[in-house]
KEVO-280089 format. One record per residue (C-alpha): residue in three letters; x, y, z; residue number from 1. Coordinates in pm, 1 decimal, padded with zeros to 6 digits. Each point is the difference from the previous one (the first is absolute). Layout:
<pts>
{code=ALA&x=X&y=Y&z=Z&pos=NUM}
...
</pts>
This chain:
<pts>
{code=MET&x=00000.0&y=00000.0&z=00000.0&pos=1}
{code=PRO&x=00180.1&y=00313.1&z=-00114.9&pos=2}
{code=GLY&x=00020.4&y=00258.7&z=00276.5&pos=3}
{code=PRO&x=00163.0&y=00345.9&z=-00015.1&pos=4}
{code=SER&x=00243.4&y=00000.6&z=-00291.2&pos=5}
{code=GLY&x=00335.7&y=00073.5&z=00001.5&pos=6}
{code=GLY&x=01441.0&y=-01917.2&z=02411.2&pos=7}
{code=HIS&x=-00270.4&y=00083.3&z=-00305.6&pos=8}
{code=PHE&x=-00072.6&y=00273.6&z=-00236.5&pos=9}
{code=SER&x=-00364.1&y=00107.4&z=00022.5&pos=10}
{code=ASP&x=-00191.3&y=00116.1&z=-00305.8&pos=11}
{code=ARG&x=-00309.9&y=00080.2&z=00202.4&pos=12}
{code=GLN&x=-00116.1&y=00357.4&z=-00030.5&pos=13}
{code=GLU&x=-00087.3&y=00202.9&z=00306.7&pos=14}
{code=PRO&x=-00277.4&y=00260.0&z=-00040.1&pos=15}
{code=SER&x=00134.7&y=00353.8&z=-00016.3&pos=16}
{code=HIS&x=-00336.2&y=00134.1&z=00121.6&pos=17}
{code=MET&x=-00268.6&y=-00115.6&z=00240.6&pos=18}
{code=ASN&x=-00204.7&y=-00292.7&z=-00130.0&pos=19}
{code=VAL&x=-00332.7&y=00113.9&z=-00142.7&pos=20}
{code=SER&x=-00125.4&y=-00335.4&z=-00130.1&pos=21}
{code=GLY&x=-00314.9&y=00038.5&z=00211.1&pos=22}
{code=LEU&x=-00122.1&y=00253.2&z=-00255.3&pos=23}
{code=LEU&x=-00011.0&y=-00263.0&z=-00275.2&pos=24}
{code=LYS&x=-00338.8&y=-00129.1&z=00117.6&pos=25}
{code=ARG&x=-00150.2&y=00335.1&z=-00101.2&pos=26}
{code=PHE&x=00104.4&y=-00071.2&z=-00359.7&pos=27}
{code=ASP&x=-00278.3&y=-00259.9&z=-00024.0&pos=28}
{code=GLU&x=-00243.6&y=00290.5&z=00019.2&pos=29}
{code=VAL&x=00131.2&y=00137.4&z=-00332.8&pos=30}
{code=ASP&x=-00183.7&y=-00176.2&z=-00282.5&pos=31}
{code=SER&x=00281.6&y=00023.5&z=-00256.4&pos=32}
{code=LEU&x=00261.4&y=-00137.9&z=00242.7&pos=33}
{code=ARG&x=-00229.2&y=-00275.4&z=00121.6&pos=34}
{code=GLU&x=-00065.6&y=-00109.2&z=-00357.6&pos=35}
{code=LEU&x=00372.5&y=00010.1&z=-00075.0&pos=36}
{code=ALA&x=00070.4&y=-00220.4&z=00303.6&pos=37}
{code=GLU&x=-00271.7&y=-00247.1&z=-00101.9&pos=38}
{code=LYS&x=00175.5&y=-00045.7&z=-00334.7&pos=39}
{code=ALA&x=00341.9&y=-00052.3&z=00159.4&pos=40}
{code=GLU&x=00112.4&y=-00362.5&z=-00001.9&pos=41}
{code=PRO&x=00325.5&y=-00200.1&z=-00008.4&pos=42}
{code=ASP&x=00187.0&y=00004.7&z=-00333.3&pos=43}
{code=LEU&x=-00187.1&y=00312.8&z=-00111.4&pos=44}
{code=VAL&x=00194.0&y=00306.0&z=-00119.8&pos=45}
{code=GLN&x=-00172.0&y=00310.4&z=00134.4&pos=46}
{code=THR&x=00104.7&y=00349.8&z=-00105.9&pos=47}
{code=VAL&x=-00020.9&y=00275.7&z=00259.5&pos=48}
{code=GLY&x=00095.0&y=00319.4&z=-00174.9&pos=49}
{code=ALA&x=-00295.4&y=00222.4&z=-00090.1&pos=50}
{code=MET&x=-00025.3&y=00171.1&z=00337.5&pos=51}
{code=VAL&x=00167.2&y=00262.0&z=00212.6&pos=52}
{code=GLU&x=00354.4&y=-00120.8&z=00065.5&pos=53}
{code=GLY&x=-00026.1&y=00043.5&z=00375.8&pos=54}
{code=ALA&x=-00297.1&y=-00240.2&z=00010.8&pos=55}
{code=ARG&x=00177.8&y=-00287.2&z=-00177.0&pos=56}
{code=PRO&x=00177.8&y=-00153.4&z=00302.7&pos=57}
{code=ALA&x=-00328.7&y=-00012.5&z=00193.7&pos=58}
{code=VAL&x=-00186.4&y=-00159.9&z=-00290.9&pos=59}
{code=VAL&x=00276.0&y=-00256.0&z=-00060.9&pos=60}
{code=ALA&x=-00003.4&y=-00088.4&z=00372.6&pos=61}
{code=PHE&x=-00379.7&y=-00033.3&z=-00010.4&pos=62}
{code=LEU&x=00014.5&y=-00242.6&z=-00293.5&pos=63}
{code=ALA&x=00287.7&y=-00200.4&z=00151.0&pos=64}
{code=SER&x=-00188.4&y=-00034.2&z=00328.1&pos=65}
{code=LYS&x=-00286.6&y=-00166.5&z=-00187.5&pos=66}
{code=LEU&x=00223.0&y=-00277.5&z=-00135.3&pos=67}
{code=SER&x=00125.1&y=-00303.0&z=00191.7&pos=68}
{code=THR&x=00299.1&y=-00050.0&z=-00228.5&pos=69}
{code=PRO&x=00327.6&y=00188.1&z=-00051.9&pos=70}
{code=THR&x=-00029.6&y=00315.7&z=-00208.1&pos=71}
{code=VAL&x=00258.0&y=00155.8&z=-00232.1&pos=72}
{code=VAL&x=-00020.9&y=00375.6&z=-00057.2&pos=73}
{code=VAL&x=00191.8&y=00126.2&z=-00304.3&pos=74}
{code=THR&x=00127.3&y=00354.7&z=-00044.7&pos=75}
{code=GLY&x=00179.6&y=00165.4&z=-00287.8&pos=76}
{code=HIS&x=00308.7&y=00113.1&z=00191.1&pos=77}
{code=PRO&x=00204.6&y=-00137.3&z=00294.2&pos=78}
{code=HIS&x=-00027.3&y=00326.6&z=00194.7&pos=79}
{code=ARG&x=-00379.6&y=-00012.2&z=-00021.9&pos=80}
{code=ALA&x=00007.1&y=-00360.1&z=00120.8&pos=81}
{code=GLU&x=00196.0&y=00106.3&z=00309.7&pos=82}
{code=TYR&x=-00250.3&y=00279.5&z=00063.7&pos=83}
{code=LEU&x=-00297.0&y=-00234.7&z=-00035.0&pos=84}
{code=VAL&x=00145.6&y=-00253.8&z=00243.9&pos=85}
{code=GLY&x=00007.7&y=00263.0&z=00273.7&pos=86}
{code=GLU&x=-00354.9&y=00114.7&z=-00074.5&pos=87}
{code=LEU&x=-00140.1&y=-00354.7&z=-00012.5&pos=88}
{code=ALA&x=00162.5&y=-00083.1&z=00333.5&pos=89}
{code=ALA&x=-00219.8&y=00270.8&z=00152.5&pos=90}
{code=TRP&x=-00320.0&y=-00105.1&z=-00178.8&pos=91}
{code=LEU&x=00018.1&y=-00381.0&z=00012.3&pos=92}
{code=PRO&x=-00127.3&y=-00193.1&z=00303.9&pos=93}
{code=PRO&x=00288.9&y=-00120.7&z=00222.6&pos=94}
{code=ALA&x=-00076.7&y=-00360.6&z=-00100.7&pos=95}
{code=ILE&x=00089.6&y=00078.3&z=-00364.1&pos=96}
{code=PRO&x=00372.6&y=00085.3&z=-00030.7&pos=97}
{code=VAL&x=00146.9&y=00192.4&z=-00290.5&pos=98}
{code=ALA&x=00345.3&y=-00044.7&z=-00154.2&pos=99}
{code=LEU&x=00200.1&y=00162.0&z=-00277.4&pos=100}
{code=LEU&x=00148.6&y=-00209.6&z=-00281.5&pos=101}
{code=PRO&x=00305.7&y=00209.8&z=-00084.8&pos=102}
{code=PRO&x=00151.1&y=00004.6&z=-00348.7&pos=103}
{code=PHE&x=00363.3&y=-00071.5&z=-00077.5&pos=104}
{code=GLU&x=00187.7&y=00310.6&z=-00105.5&pos=105}
{code=SER&x=00170.1&y=-00217.1&z=-00261.2&pos=106}
{code=TRP&x=-00131.2&y=-00263.3&z=-00239.2&pos=107}
{code=PRO&x=00101.9&y=-00370.9&z=00013.8&pos=108}
{code=HIS&x=00289.9&y=00042.2&z=-00245.8&pos=109}
{code=GLU&x=00149.0&y=00275.9&z=00217.6&pos=110}
{code=ARG&x=00173.0&y=-00022.6&z=00339.0&pos=111}
{code=ALA&x=-00050.9&y=00260.0&z=00270.1&pos=112}
{code=PRO&x=00126.1&y=00001.1&z=00364.2&pos=113}
{code=GLY&x=-00345.6&y=00067.1&z=00147.9&pos=114}
{code=ASP&x=-00174.6&y=-00288.0&z=-00172.7&pos=115}
{code=ARG&x=00060.9&y=-00246.8&z=00284.8&pos=116}
{code=ASP&x=-00219.9&y=00192.3&z=00244.1&pos=117}
{code=THR&x=-00267.8&y=00052.6&z=-00262.7&pos=118}
{code=LEU&x=00001.0&y=-00370.7&z=-00082.3&pos=119}
{code=ALA&x=-00053.3&y=-00086.1&z=00366.9&pos=120}
{code=ARG&x=-00288.5&y=00245.4&z=00032.4&pos=121}
{code=ARG&x=-00167.8&y=-00123.8&z=-00319.5&pos=122}
{code=GLN&x=00031.9&y=-00366.3&z=00095.4&pos=123}
{code=SER&x=-00133.0&y=00069.5&z=00349.6&pos=124}
{code=VAL&x=-00312.5&y=00161.6&z=-00145.6&pos=125}
{code=VAL&x=-00057.4&y=-00290.6&z=-00240.1&pos=126}
{code=ASN&x=00039.8&y=-00253.6&z=00283.0&pos=127}
{code=ARG&x=-00251.1&y=00190.8&z=00212.8&pos=128}
{code=LEU&x=-00254.9&y=-00007.9&z=-00282.2&pos=129}
{code=LEU&x=-00028.6&y=-00376.6&z=00048.2&pos=130}
{code=ARG&x=-00077.2&y=00035.3&z=00371.0&pos=131}
{code=GLU&x=-00182.5&y=00329.2&z=00053.1&pos=132}
{code=ASN&x=-00298.1&y=00196.9&z=-00125.5&pos=133}
{code=LEU&x=00243.5&y=00265.9&z=-00112.4&pos=134}
{code=VAL&x=-00036.4&y=00318.2&z=-00204.5&pos=135}
{code=VAL&x=00307.9&y=00041.1&z=-00220.7&pos=136}
{code=VAL&x=00072.4&y=00333.1&z=-00166.5&pos=137}
{code=ALA&x=00228.5&y=-00013.3&z=-00303.4&pos=138}
{code=SER&x=00100.1&y=00223.4&z=-00286.1&pos=139}
{code=VAL&x=-00017.9&y=-00131.5&z=-00356.3&pos=140}
{code=ARG&x=00380.9&y=-00023.5&z=-00000.4&pos=141}
{code=ALA&x=-00002.3&y=-00216.5&z=00314.3&pos=142}
{code=LEU&x=-00254.0&y=-00239.0&z=-00152.5&pos=143}
{code=LEU&x=00194.4&y=-00038.6&z=-00323.5&pos=144}
{code=GLN&x=00313.8&y=-00116.5&z=00182.4&pos=145}
{code=PRO&x=00023.1&y=-00375.5&z=00076.4&pos=146}
{code=VAL&x=-00021.7&y=-00143.1&z=00348.8&pos=147}
{code=GLY&x=00036.3&y=-00354.8&z=00132.9&pos=148}
{code=LEU&x=-00333.5&y=-00167.7&z=00074.8&pos=149}
{code=PRO&x=-00011.4&y=-00224.4&z=00309.0&pos=150}
{code=THR&x=-00183.3&y=-00331.2&z=-00021.2&pos=151}
{code=PRO&x=-00350.4&y=00042.5&z=00150.8&pos=152}
{code=GLY&x=-00023.3&y=-00155.6&z=00345.7&pos=153}
{code=THR&x=00373.5&y=00024.5&z=00064.7&pos=154}
{code=ALA&x=00052.9&y=00090.6&z=00365.5&pos=155}
{code=PRO&x=00287.0&y=00212.5&z=00131.5&pos=156}
{code=VAL&x=00308.7&y=-00205.4&z=00086.1&pos=157}
{code=GLU&x=00127.2&y=00024.6&z=00357.7&pos=158}
{code=LEU&x=00333.4&y=-00160.8&z=00086.3&pos=159}
{code=ARG&x=00133.3&y=-00058.7&z=00351.7&pos=160}
{code=LYS&x=00338.2&y=-00121.7&z=00119.0&pos=161}
{code=GLY&x=-00027.2&y=-00365.4&z=00102.2&pos=162}
{code=SER&x=-00320.0&y=-00065.6&z=-00195.3&pos=163}
{code=ALA&x=-00027.9&y=-00270.0&z=-00265.5&pos=164}
{code=VAL&x=-00046.7&y=00088.7&z=-00366.3&pos=165}
{code=GLN&x=00018.0&y=-00188.5&z=-00327.6&pos=166}
{code=ILE&x=00222.6&y=00208.1&z=-00225.1&pos=167}
{code=GLU&x=-00188.1&y=-00083.4&z=-00321.4&pos=168}
{code=GLU&x=-00328.9&y=00099.9&z=00162.5&pos=169}
{code=LEU&x=00161.2&y=00323.6&z=00121.0&pos=170}
{code=LEU&x=00121.9&y=00087.0&z=-00349.3&pos=171}
{code=ALA&x=-00337.7&y=-00084.3&z=-00152.7&pos=172}
{code=SER&x=-00172.4&y=00222.0&z=00255.8&pos=173}
{code=LEU&x=00231.4&y=00289.3&z=-00081.8&pos=174}
{code=VAL&x=-00069.4&y=-00036.1&z=-00372.5&pos=175}
{code=GLY&x=-00372.3&y=-00017.6&z=00072.8&pos=176}
{code=SER&x=00025.2&y=00324.8&z=00195.5&pos=177}
{code=GLY&x=00152.0&y=00179.7&z=-00297.7&pos=178}
{code=TYR&x=00370.2&y=-00026.5&z=00088.5&pos=179}
{code=GLU&x=00256.6&y=-00029.7&z=-00278.8&pos=180}
{code=ALA&x=00286.6&y=-00249.7&z=00001.0&pos=181}
{code=THR&x=00334.0&y=00176.6&z=-00062.7&pos=182}
{code=ALA&x=00370.7&y=-00084.6&z=00012.4&pos=183}
{code=LEU&x=00060.8&y=00263.9&z=00270.3&pos=184}
{code=VAL&x=-00258.5&y=00151.5&z=00232.9&pos=185}
{code=GLU&x=00037.7&y=00374.4&z=-00036.3&pos=186}
{code=GLU&x=-00357.0&y=00127.8&z=-00028.4&pos=187}
{code=ALA&x=-00323.7&y=-00045.5&z=00192.7&pos=188}
{code=GLY&x=-00218.1&y=-00280.6&z=-00130.8&pos=189}
{code=SER&x=00289.3&y=-00225.9&z=-00104.6&pos=190}
{code=PHE&x=00152.9&y=-00322.9&z=00133.3&pos=191}
{code=SER&x=00280.5&y=-00242.5&z=-00079.2&pos=192}
{code=ARG&x=00109.0&y=-00345.6&z=00112.9&pos=193}
{code=ARG&x=00345.6&y=-00145.7&z=00048.1&pos=194}
{code=GLY&x=-00025.2&y=-00350.1&z=00137.7&pos=195}
{code=GLY&x=-00153.8&y=00024.9&z=00347.7&pos=196}
{code=ILE&x=00013.8&y=00381.6&z=00004.0&pos=197}
{code=VAL&x=-00288.1&y=00214.7&z=-00120.0&pos=198}
{code=ASP&x=00041.2&y=00376.9&z=-00031.1&pos=199}
{code=VAL&x=-00322.6&y=00198.5&z=-00014.6&pos=200}
{code=PHE&x=-00076.9&y=00372.5&z=-00005.1&pos=201}
{code=PRO&x=-00348.9&y=00039.4&z=00154.4&pos=202}
{code=ILE&x=-00245.7&y=00214.2&z=-00193.0&pos=203}
{code=GLY&x=-00043.1&y=00311.6&z=00209.9&pos=204}
{code=GLY&x=00295.4&y=-00092.7&z=00221.3&pos=205}
{code=PRO&x=00304.2&y=00221.7&z=00056.3&pos=206}
{code=HIS&x=00265.4&y=-00275.2&z=-00026.6&pos=207}
{code=PRO&x=00051.5&y=-00340.7&z=-00163.3&pos=208}
{code=VAL&x=00024.9&y=-00310.2&z=00219.4&pos=209}
{code=ARG&x=00221.3&y=-00308.2&z=-00036.2&pos=210}
{code=VAL&x=-00170.8&y=-00323.5&z=00104.0&pos=211}
{code=GLU&x=00245.0&y=-00281.8&z=00083.1&pos=212}
{code=LEU&x=-00145.8&y=-00348.3&z=00027.3&pos=213}
{code=LEU&x=00141.7&y=-00312.4&z=00159.0&pos=214}
{code=GLY&x=-00203.7&y=-00271.7&z=-00162.1&pos=215}
{code=SER&x=-00358.0&y=00123.7&z=00032.1&pos=216}
{code=GLU&x=00065.5&y=00214.6&z=00309.0&pos=217}
{code=ILE&x=00069.6&y=00374.0&z=-00015.7&pos=218}
{code=GLU&x=00338.0&y=00031.1&z=00169.6&pos=219}
{code=SER&x=00031.3&y=00378.0&z=-00028.8&pos=220}
{code=LEU&x=-00159.7&y=00314.5&z=-00140.6&pos=221}
{code=ARG&x=00242.2&y=00282.3&z=-00075.3&pos=222}
{code=VAL&x=-00051.7&y=00345.6&z=-00143.2&pos=223}
{code=PHE&x=00255.7&y=00075.2&z=-00271.7&pos=224}
{code=ASP&x=00120.9&y=00295.2&z=-00204.4&pos=225}
{code=PRO&x=-00131.4&y=-00023.1&z=-00359.6&pos=226}
{code=VAL&x=00309.9&y=00180.2&z=-00129.6&pos=227}
{code=SER&x=00278.7&y=-00196.2&z=00173.0&pos=228}
{code=GLN&x=-00219.1&y=-00312.2&z=00049.9&pos=229}
{code=ARG&x=00149.2&y=-00032.8&z=00351.2&pos=230}
{code=SER&x=-00212.7&y=-00093.6&z=00300.1&pos=231}
{code=THR&x=-00038.0&y=00275.8&z=00259.4&pos=232}
{code=ARG&x=-00218.2&y=-00131.6&z=00282.8&pos=233}
{code=SER&x=-00221.7&y=-00289.5&z=00107.0&pos=234}
{code=ARG&x=-00378.1&y=-00007.9&z=00021.5&pos=235}
{code=ALA&x=-00242.9&y=-00230.7&z=00175.8&pos=236}
{code=ARG&x=-00264.2&y=00013.2&z=-00273.2&pos=237}
{code=THR&x=-00093.3&y=00165.0&z=-00328.4&pos=238}
{code=ARG&x=-00318.6&y=00037.3&z=-00200.0&pos=239}
{code=GLN&x=-00037.7&y=00014.2&z=-00377.9&pos=240}
{code=ARG&x=-00323.8&y=00154.4&z=-00122.4&pos=241}
</pts>
């Protein structure tokens, strides 16, 4: 639905203003909005444009609140998407979270230093779509750029020192969650295996983790530097979303 044009990392958006979602019930008293909401249904593309710009966030929130499925709101420009996320956070009921799908500054054939953080944020939003009734705001550019799709029903992976794990099942779970197998783990959302050692960079996490197995038991979990590949400290557990 086009709106106005133009540790773990958290992509959840905090309202910049007081929450006014209680006002949405008054929208049912407006015939044109009630009829618009009655036509809203999953998999339907609804255009919200022919109205005063300041009213668009409220109308989008009203329509999203009538659906029991995730909603994607599309804007023409990344800056307008950021604006709309803040406005929707104020208008949507607390039970319906809103998240921004950020675009890469570069395209797939290019390499840019900031892409690792953007990748983590994008993958986190996609993973949440499988678990939450989420409103995602994205610019056209953000939607045109590829993103790994987790396997539906794949649960987050939590690893603890001393726990038992089958390495093939672990790798399959990572792939199902949208992780990419690489020779070296340098970016969020990637993993590699060398014998009984699995390196993984959690999506939304600040550091990669080295999982060392002795047979089927996790002998150690160590945070490591993605540049030098050297371990820096131990951990008791880690969670891959």
